N, C-alpha and C positions, 0 to 999 in steps of 0.2 A: 648374439648368443648368450645365453641367462649366465650368470654365474654358479660354479658348480660347489663353491662354497656350501655346506648344510650348516642352519644355526645350532644344529642340537652336539656338532663336534665340538670338542672342549681341549683335545689335546693340541698341543703349538706345533709340532712338525707337521700332523695332518692338515691344521689349518695353511701352514705356510705353502706344502703341497700341492692343496688346490689351488692358492694362489698360483702359483708357476702354470700348473694346467690351464686356469683360466686365460694366463696373458700368452701360453704357448698355442693358445686356439685363436687369435688373431694375427692377421697376416703380419702387422707391423713387428711383431716378435718371434715370428716364424722360426728363423734360426739364432736367434739371440742367446748369449752364453750366462746365463743367469746366475750361474755358480761365479763367476770372475769378476761380474757387473757392480756397479755400486747400487742397481737395482735390487739387489741380492738384500741390501741392509735395509733398503725401504720395505721391502717383503719381511723385512724381521719385522718391522716395527708395526705394520699392516696384520701380522698375523699376531703380534703380542697384544695389541689392543682389541684384536675382535678375539681373542684368546681370554683376556681379564674380562671383558663385557660377558661374555658367554657363562664365566664361572660365577661374577655376580649376578647374573640374573639366574642362573641354576640354584645360588645360595639364599636369592634373594625371596624366592620359589617354594625354595623346600621351608624355610621360616613360617611360612604361610600356612602353613598346615602341621596340627600336631605330630601326628605320626614320623613326620620327616624333620619336624625343628631340632635344632641342635642349641641353639641358647636358651639359656635358662630364663629369661627375660620373656622369648615368643610364647615359650610353655607353656607361662604364669599367664601370659595373656590369653590364650586357647582356653587355658582352666577356667580362667576369671570368665570369659563369655561363657561358659556349662556353670558357671554357678558354685565352680569347686572351689572350697577354702582348701587352701596348701598347708600341709602342719608345719610350723615353725619347730625351731629345736627345741628340745623338751628336757625339763631338767628330771635330773635323777630321784626316785622317792624310793624311802624307806618305812619299813615299820616299827616302832620301838613303844615298849612298854615303859610308861612313864610314873614313877612313883614317887611319893614322898613321904621320909620318917618325922613323926612329930610324939613319938613315944612319950617322951618325958616334958614335956611342953604343956603348962598349965594354960588353961582358958583357950586352949586351943579351938580354933572355928570350927564349926560344924561341914563349910561347904568354901575348897579354897576352888579360885581359877587359875588356869593355866592360859596365860594371854597370847593372844594371836600377834607372830612374827617372834615368839622364845626360838633361840638360837642352839643349833648342837653342832660340834664339831666332829669328823672323822678325818684320818690319815688314810691316804690310797696311794701306795709306790711313792711315799716321801713328800707326797703333797696335800696340803691341808684344806678342805672343805667346809662350808661352811652349809648347813641344812638349818632350815625354820616351819615353823607350824602355820598353816594357812588359815586356822580358825583357832577360834577360845574353845576350851573344853574346861570341866568341870570335873573332881571329885569328892567322897564325901568321907569323911569318918568312918572308919567299919568300926569305932567304939573301944580302937586298943592303940588311935594314934597313926597309923599308916592310911596313906591316901593314894588311891591307883584312880591314873584320869580316864576317863572314858569317851567314846564318841559320842553324837546323838541317837544311836542304834544301839549302844550299849557295850560297845567292843572296848576291848583295853588295849588293840590295835593304833597306836596313831600314826597318820602318816606324817612326815617330814621331809622337804622337798630342798635340793641345793637349789643354791642362787643366792644374788644380793637383791635386794627391793630398792627398787626405783620408781621415781616419778615422775609423770609426765604433766605441764597443766597446758591447755587451752582455751582461749578467748573467743566465744562464738561473734562471728562477723555477721553484718549484714545479710537477708533473706535470699535477694537479687544477685549476690556472690556466690560463686561455688567455693563451699567449706571444705578444705582440706586440713586434716589433721596426719601430720607425720611423725612415726615416734619415729625417731634418730637412733635405732639400734639393732644391729642384726642379729643381736644374743638373745633376742628377747623372747621370754617363752608365752604364746599367746594364751594358751589354754590355762595362765595363772592370773591373768588380769582383770582387774576389777576396776571401772567404770563407772563413775560419779557424776552426776550432774549439778552443780548448786546455783540456786538461784541469781546471784549474782558475785562480782570478786569478792569480798569480806562476809559474804553468807557461812553459815555453820551446817544450815540445813540443806539436804541432796535429796538427787531420786536416783536409786540405782541401776542402772541398765545390766540386761541379763543377753549373753550372747547366741546373735540368729538362730544358732545350732540346734539352741534348745527349744525352738520357736513351734509351738503345736496350730496357735492360727494367729494370724498376724493382721492387724486394722490400724487405725490411725493413731491411735493411743495407746499402741504398745512399744512398751521401753527395748528393744535389742537394737543393738549392734553388731558391725562384724569387723573384721579385723583380718586384712589378708596382705602380702607380700608385695613391695613394689619393685619394679624393674630394678632400682639399685641396691635391692637387699634391703632395703627397711621395709616399715609395717605402716599402712593406711588404716585411720580409723576412720569407719564410717556409721550414719545414723540412717534412718528412715526419710523421707521425703517429706513427712507431717502431713499428708493427705491419705494412702490411701496403703503406705508400707511402711507404719512405722513411725514413731513422734521423733520429730526433730525439735533437739534443744533451740530456743529462742535468741535472739542477737543480744547479747550484753550477758548469757549465763557462764560459767566457767566447768569445762570437764577437764576431770581429772582421774589422768589412766592411774592404777600402781600395779605393777606387775614384777615378775623376778628376773635377772641378766643371768643366765645359766651356762654354766659351763659345756652343759650336754654328756658325749658317752664319757669324757675323762672322769665324773662323779661314781661313774656306775663301779658295784662290789665295795663298797664301806662296809663294812663288819661291825665296829665298834664306834659307839657314839658318844660323848661328853657333853653336859650341859653347859651353855656357857651364861644360863641365865640364871638366877637364884629367887627363891619366893620368899617376899617380905612378909610375916606374921609380926605384929606388934613393934614394927622395928627392926626387928631381927631378920638377917637373909639365912636362910637355909637350901642345903644342896639338893637338886632336883638326881634321882637316879634315873638312869636311860639304858635298858636292857632291850637286845635287836631280837627285833621278831622274824623281821625281813630285812636281807642287806639290801643296800641301795641297788636299784635296777629302774631300767625305762630310758634312762639319758639318751639322747639322740641327737644326731645333726640335722638339718634342715630337710626335709622330704626331699628323695633325689628325683631328678628330672623323668627317668623312668619307671619311678612309683606314681609318678603325676600323669603321665601319659598312659599307666595302666589305669587307674582308678578313677581317675575325673570323669570318663565317658560312663564307667560304671554309675558312680553316685550319680550323674547327670542322670541316666537312665533309670533311678530308683525315684527320684524326686520326694525324697524326704520320707519313704516309706518303707517299710519291711514285706515285701511280698515273694521276690524270687531268690537264690539261692548267692547271686551276685548283688543283690541290694545288701545283703547282710553283710557280706565280702568288702564291699567297699565302703560301708558304714564302719565296719568295727577295725577297718587295714588302714583308715583314714585318722582315727581319735586315739588308737590305743597302741602306743609306740614299741609297747613290751610285748604285742604278738606279731610274729615275721607272717604268718599267714592265717589263711582261713577256710575250714570247709565244713559248708550246710548242705544239707539233704532235707527233703520232707519224710515226715512217719509212714507214707504209702511205699518209699525207695529203700526203708529202714529192714533190718531182719532181725526178731521178727515185725512186721508190720504194727505200726503204732500211728492210729488214724488224729489226726488234731493235734502232733508233736511237731514239734521244727527240731531237727539234729546240729549242733554248731562241736564242731571242736578246733582248739585252737591250738597252735605251733607257737609255741613262744619261746624266745629268744636262752639261748641257754644259760643257765644259773640262774634263773627267773624261779624266785621261792614261793613255795606253796601257798604262804598266804597273801602275797602279790597276786598269783593265779586265781587266787578266791574271791579278791577284791573286782579284779578286772570284769570276771563275770558276773558278780554283785551288779556292779555298774552296768553293763550290755544287760539285762535283764532289767535293771530300775529305768534306766535312763533314754533305753532306744528300743526295747521290743517292748517293754510296756505301752510307751506310749507309742509307736510308730508300726508297730505289725498289726495285722488282721485279726480278728477277734476271736477268741476262742482255741487260739495257738499258744499252746504250751511249749516254752526253749529248754530245751535238755539238752546238759553239756556234757559231752564224752570226749576223752581222752583221745589224743592220737595213738593210733597203733602202729606198732614197728614190723615190720617185714626183713627178712634179713634175707639174703641170698649168699650162698656158698659158693663162690666159682674154682672149679678142676679147670687153670689153663693149661693149655699143649701148645707151644710153637718152635717150629722148625728151626732150626738157628744154623746159620753159616759164620763159623767165624773168621773166615778169611775176609769177610765184608767189612771188618769192624776188627777196633784193637781192643774190645770189651771181653772178659770172662761169660762164660755162660751164669755165673753164678750172681754176676754183676747185672747182666743182663734181665736175667729172672726178676733181681730187685729193682730194678726202674720201672720192670713190666707191673708190678705189684703197687710203687709207686703212684705208677701213674693211673692204675683203679681205683685205689682211694682218693684221687683227687677228681676222678671222673666220676663217682657216685657223691662227693662232694658239692660238685658244683653242678651237677645233671640230674642226680633223682633224688636227693633227701628232700624231699618238698611232696605236700598234697599233689595229687596226680601226674604225678610224672611217671612214664612207662619206659621200663626197662627192654631195648631191644639189639639182640644179640649182635644183631649183625651190624649194627652200627658201631658195637663196641669192640668186634671183629675189627674194623676199618679201622678204628682208631689207633688198635695197638700194632697191625700191620704197620701203619704210617712212622712208626717211635723210628724205625731205623731200617737201611736197607737187607742188614744183615737177618732180619726177622720175614724169612718165607711165606709163612702163613701161619694160621693158628685157628685153635679149638677151644671152644669151651663147653664145660659140663655144667650144669646149673642144679642146682637143689635148694628148693625153698626152705625158709626155715621161720617157723614160729613157736613163739615164747608166751608161758604162763606159769603165772605164780601159783605155788602150791606151799602146803604146810606140811613137812614131815611128822610122824606119828598120828594123823589123822584120814579120812578117807575126803580124796579131794575129787570131785566129779566136774568136767567141763566142756566146753564145747570151742571147738576153732575153725573160722572157717577162712580156707584157704583160697588166696585170688586168681588161683589157675586150678583145673581139672586135675587129678593126678593118674598116672598110670596106673592101667588095672593089676589086680595081683598074679603073678605068675608061680613057677615051679624053681625059680631058680635067684631071682632079685627079690629085696625087703623092699617095697616102697614107699615104708612111713616107719622110720626109726626114729627113737631119744637119745638124747646122751647119756650117759653112764650116772648112775644111784647106787644105792645101797639097799637092798630087801631082804629085811632078815639079815643075814649076816653073809649075803652073796653079792654079788657085784652083776648089776643087771643092767637090761634095756629094753623100753619098749619098743616091739617089731610087730608087722603083721604076719600072720601066718604062712607059710607056700601056698600058694591057690587058694588063699582067704583074704577077703578084706576084714578079718576078724583078728584084732589085738590081744598081743599075749604079754607077759614079763619075763624074759628068756635068760640066761647067765650068759657069759661071754663065748661060749663052747654053742650057744643057740638051742641049748635045751630049755625045753618051757615050764620055767619055776610057777608061774601063776595064769592060765588061760582065761581068755575072754574079759580084758578090762579096758572093754571099747571097741569101735569099727570104723572104718571110713569108707566114704561113700565116693569113688573116684569119679563120678561127673561132675558133682558139686561141688569136690575139692573138701568136705566137711567133712572134719577127724572129730568123734566123742570120744573121750575119757569115764570112764564109769568106776568108782572107788579106789582111787590108783592111791595107795597109803603108802608112802617110801618109810625109809628107816633114817636114813642120813640122804643129803643131793651131796655129792663127791666133786662137783666143781665151787662149791662154797658158795653158789648163789641161793636165793629164795624161788629160782624160777626153774623149770624144766625145758630144755630146748626139742621141740618136733619136728624131723626134718621129712618132706616129701618129695619125690619126683615126679615135676610136672610135665602132664600127659606133653606139653608143647613148650619148651622151655625157649623157644625162639624170643616168645613175648610175652613179661608178665605186665599185666595191667592193675594197678593197683584200686583194691574196691575203698569210694567213700572216705572215712579217715586213714588210710591208709597209708604209709611213707617206707619206701624201699631203702635199706642201707645194705652195708656190707656187711657180711660174717668174715672179718678178717681172719678168727681162728681157724677156721676150716676152709679159707680160700688160699691157694697156692698157684706158683705159675712155674712150670716145670719147661725147661730146654731140651730140644730133640736135637741132637747134632745132625745134619745136613749139608756135607761136602759138594757144591754141587761141582768143585774143579777136580774131584777126587776121580778118575774112569775107573770100573769094573775089569781087573785083571784076570786072566783064565789061566791055568798053569796046565 
């Protein structure tokens, strides 16, 4: 009789049970007492050995595929086979306006250079971090002795990067030997690396190599390098093969790698920067002044396993070109640590249709400065879209659009099943909903499904017997008091048709003249009007809404003052189907906390109805 033990069984007790069944099927052990015999110990050993072997085989098989691999070394190996360059730790970057005042200096120079490596310090949460320039910048006398340093593009915003500059030197060996150049530093920011190849050990002439990610065409003479993370967490430098895939350094040449060793995320949010170096003019040292344009941001740890798992196949499919939306997503999110996620769509999917354009929306990390956002957009446009996208495609950047959901949550609550009060349970539910939105919905492409949220709330505790949710969608539009404002809002859902009982489109309160008012649709009409708090019409026809498409148009809206104190108005709409809210393009769903609530409805199941 064949063994009954299946190779897929991983549970120790199941394996042992099947071994017993096998022995019991043999005549020699027909009436054997397995529990009290010494054979029971042998079965433990056999089951344990089988259990360990099965687990080992299962783990090993999992590591052989990127979707199931758990070890970082395995995921890096799979990503490397796809030609994917993982992101290293990233230095925090700040933008500063650097100036020098030589007003009373006689014979001052016309031009002054700010050397590469000029250092600045910033204190963040009691810890001092060092930032430095990675290029040389120049400034000209404005005629009165004031110098402001500019970038090559003429901008006064000078980027400075956190980190300690380090250097690693290699001597190239014989060609028949495989050259391995390992940089033993887990804190390396490889995006700051400068690779120079000198003709000899004592030579001062060098050839600078560029990152392979910037390559447009590669042949036997192109000087490109690549740096990828090795399984032990260090970084390995590679060159071409010297024949068809890039130039390779010759034996005896010296390779010098200069880079920043970074503190990563710890150096974010630096706001004040003090120059640690002075500028010498005629032998006299003068102090630099640094004014913050954008606080430090973008510092990050090494790319996570899940991020590599998601982006490596996308980047492999793009093959260093920008054609599909996933191509843009993979390249942008791999190369820019400031960007949490990307939404991309073509002009024919836009409203209105705009052929020949590609729309890019970047969801930046919290507290990213406007100057940093603009710099990232400029780099994407110049370094990637210009070189890798198809011809005649014009990139257009648009901001993410926030759509808020106001939830009216009612739940049946039996206090006999818990020690919590109704008020405490209401607070717990609202805290859960806040975290639910944060973890599941506040991102591009995330869909709100009411049934999923209802299931999660019901599972919070057995005292919650059942839950109901009424959902209202809210969008916000900037307005200026005292002038005519005209705008169009595209809601992600169809809106309920007008009737004679309920208002389907409403706004928050504002002052119109000397009256507190709201925008509402007239009953039995899709026309919008300004109404006072008693629903009397103050100004008729300030717009309309189209129920089927979810479009709300406001025309000639001229508020005296926004009572909320904000510079925007909130427009609320009742969705025709609140079971699912699927965001459009660059929409991000968020919770409208101020207008959301959870209300307990007492439901004492243990009480019986008494009839007198």
